[in-house]
PAZAPA-4460 file (N, C-alpha, C; in steps of 0.05 Angstrom, whole numbers, plus 32768, in hexadecimal, padded with zeros to 4 digits):
% residues 104
    n_x    n_y    n_z   ca_x   ca_y   ca_z    c_x    c_y    c_z   seq   type   mol
   8043   876E   81D2   8024   8762   81CB   801E   8778   81E9     1      M     A
   8005   877D   81E0   7FF3   878B   81ED   7FE6   8781   8204     2      S     A
   7FDE   878B   8219   7FDC   8788   8237   7FB9   8773   822D     3      K     A
   7FA9   877D   8221   7F8B   876F   8215   7F96   8752   8205     4      S     A
   7FAD   8754   81F7   7FB4   873A   81EF   7FBE   872A   8200     5      S     A
   7FCB   872E   8213   7FDA   871D   8223   7FC4   8710   8235     6      K     A
   7FB2   8726   823B   7F95   8712   8250   7F8B   8709   8238     7      S     A
   7F83   8707   8224   7F77   86F9   820B   7F87   86D7   820C     8      E     A
   7FA1   86DC   8209   7FB2   86C9   820D   7FB1   86B8   8222     9      T     A
   7FB4   86C1   8236   7FB0   86B3   824F   7F92   86A6   8255    10      K     A
   7F85   86B4   824A   7F65   86A6   824E   7F64   868F   8241    11      K     A
   7F6A   8691   8226   7F6B   867E   8212   7F78   8664   821A    12      W     A
   7F91   8668   8224   7FA4   8651   822E   7F9C   8645   8246    13      E     A
   7F85   8656   8253   7F7D   864D   826F   7F6B   8632   8267    14      S     A
   7F65   8634   824F   7F52   8614   8246   7F61   85FF   8243    15      V     A
   7F77   85FB   823E   7F88   85E8   823E   7F8B   85D9   8258    16      C     A
   7F80   85BE   825B   7F85   85B0   8274   7FA2   859D   8272    17      T     A
   7FB3   85A7   8263   7FD2   85A1   8266   7FD3   857E   8263    18      R     A
   7FC1   8574   824F   7FC5   855A   824C   7FDC   854F   823B    19      C     A
   7FE8   8561   822D   7FFD   855E   8216   7FF6   854E   81FC    20      G     A
   7FE1   8544   81FC   7FDB   8538   81DF   7FDD   854A   81C8    21      R     A
   7FD7   8561   81C5   7FDA   8575   81AF   7FF7   8571   81A8    22      C     A
   8006   8570   81B8   8025   8568   81AB   802E   854B   81AB    23      C     A
   8022   853F   819D   8020   8523   818E   8023   8530   816F    24      Y     A
   8033   851D   8162   8031   8521   814C   8013   8516   813B    25      E     A
   800E   851F   8125   7FF6   8517   811B   8001   8519   80FE    26      K     A
   7FED   8504   80F4   7FF4   8500   80D2   7FD5   8503   80C8    27      I     A
   7FD8   8512   80AB   7FBE   851B   80A4   7FC0   850E   8086    28      D     A
   7FAE   84F3   8086   7FAB   84E3   8074   7F92   84E4   8061    29      F     A
   7F90   84E9   8051   7F79   84EF   803C   7F62   84FF   804F    30      E     A
   7F6B   8515   8055   7F5C   8526   8068   7F54   8521   8084    31      G     A
   7F5F   8509   808F   7F55   8501   80AD   7F70   8500   80BD    32      R     A
   7F6C   850F   80D2   7F83   850E   80E3   7F83   84FA   80F1    33      I     A
   7FA0   84EF   80F6   7FA7   84D7   8103   7FBD   84E3   811A    34      Y     A
   7FB9   84DD   8132   7FCA   84D5   8147   7FE5   84C2   814C    35      Y     A
   7FF7   84CD   814A   800C   84BA   814C   8011   84B8   8172    36      T     A
   8024   84A4   8173   802F   849B   818F   8046   84B2   8197    37      G     A
   8050   84C5   817B   8066   84D1   8184   8067   84EE   818E    38      L     A
   806F   84F0   81AE   8067   8509   81AC   8081   851C   81A4    39      P     A
   807E   853D   81A2   8091   854D   8199   80A6   8545   81B3    40      C     A
   80C0   854C   81A8   80DA   854B   81B5   80D3   855F   81CE    41      E     A
   80C4   8576   81CD   80BE   8589   81DD   80AF   8585   81F2    42      H     A
   80A3   8571   81F3   808A   856D   8206   809B   855B   821E    43      L     A
   8096   8566   822F   80A3   855C   8248   808C   854A   8251    44      D     A
   8095   852E   8250   8080   851F   8262   8070   8518   8279    45      P     A
   8080   8526   828D   807D   8527   82A8   806A   8540   82AB    46      G     A
   8071   8554   82A4   805E   856E   82A2   804A   856B   828F    47      T     A
   8049   855E   8277   803A   8565   8263   803A   857F   8253    48      K     A
   804E   858F   8259   8050   85AE   824C   806F   85A6   823E    49      R     A
   8067   85BB   822D   807B   85C3   8220   8094   85D3   8224    50      C     A
   80AD   85C5   821F   80C5   85CF   8230   80D2   85E9   821C    51      K     A
   80C2   85EE   820A   80CF   8608   81FD   80B8   8615   81F2    52      V     A
   80A3   861A   8208   808A   862A   81FB   808E   863F   81EE    53      Y     A
   809B   864E   8200   80A2   866D   81F5   80AE   866F   81DA    54      D     A
   80BC   865A   81D6   80CF   865A   81BC   80C5   8649   81AC    55      Q     A
   80A8   8639   81B1   80A5   8623   819D   80A7   8626   817B    56      R     A
   809D   8643   8179   809D   8647   815E   80BB   8646   8152    57      D     A
   80CA   864E   8163   80E8   864D   815A   80FA   8632   8158    58      K     A
   80F1   8622   816F   80FC   860A   8175   80F1   85F3   8163    59      Q     A
   80D3   85F9   8159   80C5   85E6   814C   80B8   85F2   8139    60      R     A
   80BF   85F9   811A   80B4   8608   810B   8098   85F6   8108    61      P     A
   8095   85E0   810A   8076   85DE   8106   8064   85D9   8112    62      G     A
   806E   85E2   8131   805B   85E0   8144   8042   85F8   8142    63      C     A
   802F   85E8   813D   8012   85F9   813D   8008   8609   8154    64      V     A
   8005   8624   8155   7FFB   8630   816C   7FD8   862B   816C    65      R     A
   7FCD   8625   8186   7FB4   8623   8180   7FA9   863A   8183    66      L     A
   7F94   8643   816F   7F84   865D   816F   7F66   864E   816B    67      T     A
   7F53   8663   8174   7F3D   8659   8166   7F32   864E   814F    68      P     A
   7F44   865E   8138   7F3E   864D   811C   7F46   863A   811C    69      E     A
   7F60   8634   8126   7F6F   8618   8114   7F62   85FD   8123    70      N     A
   7F56   8602   813F   7F52   85EC   814C   7F37   85DD   813C    71      I     A
   7F2D   85EB   812E   7F15   85E5   8120   7F19   85C5   810A    72      K     A
   7F3A   85C9   8109   7F41   85BA   80F0   7F3F   859B   80F9    73      K     A
   7F37   8595   810D   7F3D   857C   8117   7F56   8572   8121    74      G     A
   7F69   8574   8130   7F7C   8571   8135   7F81   856A   8152    75      F     A
   7F6C   8573   8166   7F6F   856F   8180   7F5B   855A   8183    76      L     A
   7F61   854B   819A   7F52   8533   81A3   7F34   8544   81AA    77      P     A
   7F1B   852E   81A6   7F03   8535   81A5   7EFA   853D   81C4    78      A     A
   7F0F   8534   81D9   7F04   8542   81F9   7F16   8555   8200    79      D     A
   7F25   8565   81EC   7F35   8578   81F6   7F1D   8591   81F9    80      C     A
   7F27   85A0   820F   7F16   85B4   8213   7F19   85CB   81FE    81      A     A
   7F27   85CF   81EE   7F25   85E5   81D9   7F13   85DF   81C5    82      Y     A
   7F08   85C7   81C1   7EF7   85BA   81B2   7ED9   85B7   81B5    83      V     A
   7ED5   85B6   81D3   7EBA   85B0   81DE   7EAC   85B6   81D5    84      A     A
   7EA7   85CE   81CC   7E8E   85DD   81C3   7E8C   85DC   81A3    85      D     A
   7EA1   85D4   8193   7E9F   85D3   8178   7E89   85B9   816E    86      I     A
   7E73   85C0   8163   7E65   85AF   8155   7E6B   859D   8141    87      E     A
   7E65   8586   8140   7E72   857F   812B   7E91   8577   8122    88      D     A
   7EA3   857B   813E   7EBC   857E   813F   7EC7   8564   812F    89      Y     A
   7EDA   8566   811F   7EEC   854B   8111   7EFB   8543   811E    90      P     A
   7EF6   8535   8137   7F0A   852B   8147   7F25   8518   8136    91      A     A
   7F3A   8519   813E   7F4B   8505   812D   7F4A   84F0   8138    92      P     A
   7F5B   84DD   812D   7F57   84BE   8137   7F6D   84BD   814B    93      I     A
   7F6B   84B1   815E   7F82   84AD   8171   7F8E   8492   8170    94      M     A
   7FA8   848E   817C   7FB1   8470   8178   7F9E   8460   8187    95      P     A
   7F8D   8465   8199   7F80   844D   81A9   7F6A   8449   8194    96      D     A
   7F5C   845A   8186   7F42   8456   8178   7F49   8437   816C    97      D     A
   7F3D   8427   8179   7F3B   840A   8164   7F32   8406   814E    98      E     A
   7F18   8411   814B   7F0E   8410   8130   7F0E   8424   811F    99      D     A
   7F1B   8432   8128   7F26   844A   8114   7F11   8460   810C   100      G     A
   7EFA   8460   811B   7EEB   8477   811B   7EF1   848A   812D   101      T     A
   7EE5   84A1   8129   7EE9   84B6   813C   7ED9   84B9   8151   102      R     A
   7EE0   84C6   8166   7ECC   84C7   8181   7EB1   84DB   8176   103      D     A
   7E9A   84D3   8177   7E86   84E2   816F   7E76   84EF   818E   104      E     A
***
Protein backbone atom coordinates (compact mmCIF):
# COMPACT_ATOMS: atom_id res chain seq x y z
CA UNK A 1 0.00 0.00 0.00
CA UNK A 2 1.42 3.41 -0.95
CA UNK A 3 1.98 6.18 1.58
CA UNK A 4 -0.87 8.28 0.12
CA UNK A 5 -3.14 5.26 0.13
CA UNK A 6 -2.38 4.63 3.82
CA UNK A 7 -3.06 8.29 4.55
CA UNK A 8 -6.40 8.15 2.71
CA UNK A 9 -7.37 4.98 4.58
CA UNK A 10 -6.47 6.55 7.91
CA UNK A 11 -8.49 9.68 7.07
CA UNK A 12 -11.48 7.57 5.96
CA UNK A 13 -11.36 5.42 9.10
CA UNK A 14 -11.11 8.51 11.32
CA UNK A 15 -14.75 9.27 10.45
CA UNK A 16 -15.86 6.21 12.44
CA UNK A 17 -17.21 6.91 15.94
CA UNK A 18 -16.66 3.27 17.00
CA UNK A 19 -20.29 2.55 17.85
CA UNK A 20 -19.95 -1.02 16.51
CA UNK A 21 -23.44 -1.08 15.00
CA UNK A 22 -22.17 -1.75 11.48
CA UNK A 23 -20.92 -5.10 12.82
CA UNK A 24 -24.43 -6.38 13.50
CA UNK A 25 -26.03 -8.87 11.15
CA UNK A 26 -28.41 -7.44 8.59
CA UNK A 27 -31.15 -8.95 6.47
CA UNK A 28 -32.16 -7.70 3.02
CA UNK A 29 -35.87 -8.39 2.64
CA UNK A 30 -37.49 -7.19 -0.56
CA UNK A 31 -34.94 -4.45 -0.99
CA UNK A 32 -35.11 -3.13 2.56
CA UNK A 33 -32.28 -3.62 5.01
CA UNK A 34 -33.19 -4.74 8.53
CA UNK A 35 -30.73 -4.88 11.40
CA UNK A 36 -30.82 -7.84 13.75
CA UNK A 37 -29.74 -7.98 17.37
CA UNK A 38 -26.90 -10.36 16.49
CA UNK A 39 -23.37 -8.95 16.41
CA UNK A 40 -20.56 -10.49 14.40
CA UNK A 41 -18.65 -13.00 16.48
CA UNK A 42 -15.52 -10.85 16.05
CA UNK A 43 -17.04 -7.71 17.57
CA UNK A 44 -15.68 -7.03 21.04
CA UNK A 45 -18.75 -5.82 22.98
CA UNK A 46 -16.61 -3.91 25.47
CA UNK A 47 -14.52 -1.87 23.06
CA UNK A 48 -17.00 -2.07 20.16
CA UNK A 49 -14.10 -2.85 17.88
CA UNK A 50 -13.38 -5.76 15.61
CA UNK A 51 -11.03 -8.27 17.23
CA UNK A 52 -9.68 -9.36 13.82
CA UNK A 53 -9.84 -6.01 12.00
CA UNK A 54 -6.66 -6.36 9.95
CA UNK A 55 -7.60 -9.92 8.94
CA UNK A 56 -11.40 -9.48 8.75
CA UNK A 57 -11.60 -10.40 5.05
CA UNK A 58 -9.97 -13.75 5.75
CA UNK A 59 -11.57 -14.42 9.15
CA UNK A 60 -15.07 -13.48 7.97
CA UNK A 61 -15.43 -13.56 4.17
CA UNK A 62 -18.86 -11.87 4.32
CA UNK A 63 -17.48 -8.79 6.06
CA UNK A 64 -18.10 -5.71 3.95
CA UNK A 65 -15.41 -3.04 4.00
CA UNK A 66 -16.89 0.42 4.19
CA UNK A 67 -16.10 2.47 1.11
CA UNK A 68 -17.62 5.71 -0.21
CA UNK A 69 -19.30 3.62 -2.91
CA UNK A 70 -20.89 0.87 -0.83
CA UNK A 71 -22.13 2.99 2.09
CA UNK A 72 -24.78 4.45 -0.22
CA UNK A 73 -26.53 1.06 -0.28
CA UNK A 74 -28.29 1.75 3.02
CA UNK A 75 -26.80 -0.67 5.50
CA UNK A 76 -25.49 1.85 8.04
CA UNK A 77 -27.68 3.51 10.69
CA UNK A 78 -29.06 6.94 9.76
CA UNK A 79 -27.00 8.66 12.45
CA UNK A 80 -23.69 7.12 11.30
CA UNK A 81 -21.05 9.74 10.51
CA UNK A 82 -20.24 8.00 7.23
CA UNK A 83 -23.73 8.70 5.84
CA UNK A 84 -24.42 12.08 7.46
CA UNK A 85 -24.00 14.01 4.20
CA UNK A 86 -25.78 11.59 1.87
CA UNK A 87 -29.01 13.14 0.66
CA UNK A 88 -32.04 10.82 0.78
CA UNK A 89 -29.97 8.11 2.47
CA UNK A 90 -32.00 4.86 2.62
CA UNK A 91 -31.37 4.05 6.29
CA UNK A 92 -32.01 0.48 7.44
CA UNK A 93 -34.75 -0.60 9.82
CA UNK A 94 -33.26 -0.88 13.28
CA UNK A 95 -34.45 -3.44 15.87
CA UNK A 96 -35.89 -0.69 18.05
CA UNK A 97 -37.93 0.89 15.23
CA UNK A 98 -41.41 0.20 16.56
CA UNK A 99 -43.41 1.32 13.54
CA UNK A 100 -41.15 -0.24 10.91
CA UNK A 101 -40.32 3.05 9.24
CA UNK A 102 -36.89 4.34 8.49
CA UNK A 103 -35.40 7.33 10.25
CA UNK A 104 -35.95 10.36 8.07
